[in-house]
VEXDREN-2710 file (C-alpha; in Angstrom, 1 decimal):
% VEXDREN-2710
k/r/px/py/pz
1/MET/49.1/92.9/-151.6
2/VAL/49.0/89.4/-150.1
3/ALA/48.8/87.8/-153.6
4/ILE/51.9/89.7/-154.7
5/ALA/53.8/88.7/-151.6
6/ARG/52.8/85.0/-152.1
7/LEU/53.9/85.3/-155.8
8/ILE/57.3/86.7/-154.7
9/ASP/57.5/83.8/-152.2
10/THR/56.9/81.2/-154.8
11/VAL/59.3/82.7/-157.3
12/VAL/62.1/83.0/-154.7
13/THR/61.5/79.4/-153.6
14/LEU/61.6/78.1/-157.1
15/TYR/64.8/80.0/-157.8
16/ILE/66.4/78.5/-154.7
17/TRP/65.5/75.0/-155.9
18/VAL/67.1/75.9/-159.3
19/LEU/70.3/77.0/-157.5
20/ILE/70.3/73.7/-155.6
21/ALA/69.7/71.7/-158.7
22/GLN/72.5/73.5/-160.5
23/ALA/75.0/72.9/-157.7
24/ILE/74.1/69.2/-157.5
25/LEU/74.3/68.7/-161.2
26/SER/77.7/70.4/-161.3
27/TRP/78.9/68.1/-158.6
28/LEU/77.6/65.0/-160.4
29/ILE/79.4/66.1/-163.6
30/ALA/82.6/66.9/-161.7
31/PHE/82.7/63.5/-160.0
32/ASN/81.8/61.7/-163.3
33/VAL/78.5/60.3/-161.8
34/VAL/76.6/61.5/-164.9
35/ASN/78.0/62.0/-168.4
36/GLY/78.4/65.6/-169.2
37/TYR/78.4/64.9/-172.9
38/ASN/74.9/63.4/-172.8
39/THR/72.5/65.7/-174.6
40/VAL/69.9/65.7/-171.9
41/VAL/72.4/66.4/-169.2
42/ARG/74.1/69.0/-171.3
43/GLY/70.8/70.7/-172.1
44/LEU/69.7/70.7/-168.5
45/GLY/73.1/72.0/-167.4
46/GLU/73.0/74.7/-170.0
47/PHE/69.5/75.8/-168.9
48/LEU/70.5/75.9/-165.2
49/TRP/73.7/77.7/-166.0
50/ARG/71.9/80.4/-168.0
51/VAL/69.3/80.9/-165.3
52/THR/71.8/81.1/-162.3
53/GLU/75.0/82.5/-163.8
54/PRO/73.8/86.1/-164.3
55/VAL/73.0/86.4/-160.6
56/LEU/76.0/84.4/-159.3
57/ARG/78.7/86.1/-161.5
58/PRO/78.6/89.5/-159.7
59/LEU/78.4/87.8/-156.4
60/ARG/81.6/85.9/-157.1
61/ARG/83.5/89.2/-157.2
62/PHE/82.8/89.7/-153.5
63/VAL/82.7/86.1/-152.2
64/PRO/86.0/84.3/-152.4
65/ALA/86.2/80.6/-153.0
66/ILE/87.1/78.8/-149.7
67/GLY/89.6/76.0/-150.3
68/GLY/88.7/76.0/-154.0
69/VAL/84.9/75.5/-153.2
70/ASP/82.6/78.2/-154.6
71/ILE/80.2/79.2/-151.9
72/SER/78.5/81.9/-153.8
73/PRO/75.3/79.8/-154.3
74/ILE/75.1/79.3/-150.5
75/VAL/75.5/83.0/-150.0
76/LEU/72.8/83.8/-152.6
77/ILE/70.4/81.3/-151.0
78/LEU/70.8/83.0/-147.7
79/VAL/70.3/86.4/-149.2
80/LEU/67.1/85.2/-151.0
81/TYR/65.8/83.7/-147.8
82/PHE/66.4/87.0/-146.0
83/LEU/64.7/89.0/-148.8
84/ARG/61.8/86.7/-148.9
85/ASP/61.3/86.9/-145.2
86/LEU/61.7/90.7/-145.4
87/VAL/58.9/90.9/-148.0
88/LEU/56.6/88.4/-146.4
89/TYR/56.8/89.4/-142.7
90/ASP/57.9/93.0/-142.6
91/LEU/56.2/94.5/-145.6
92/VAL/53.0/92.4/-145.5
93/PRO/51.8/92.3/-141.9
94/ALA/48.6/90.4/-143.0
95/LEU/50.6/87.2/-143.3
96/GLN/51.6/87.2/-139.7
END
């Protein structure tokens, strides 16, 4: 059971980093720091979008944009931290 909890922890942590990378890349493209037409940047952006968008799309229905800023990745990161801690500390008491 501990191994499964640690696997869940690792997967959730990696997904949080993917969310952060997607947000940073979208800002860099929006502010013209990196060229969005570059094939490497476009490929990376497409990968990050395909990985994060299916989870963020339903969340955007409930979380409004504040001042034109999409805060759904922040909300998702907080939910993922909560679920990770719930699994690690409440369901697997051996890790305490």
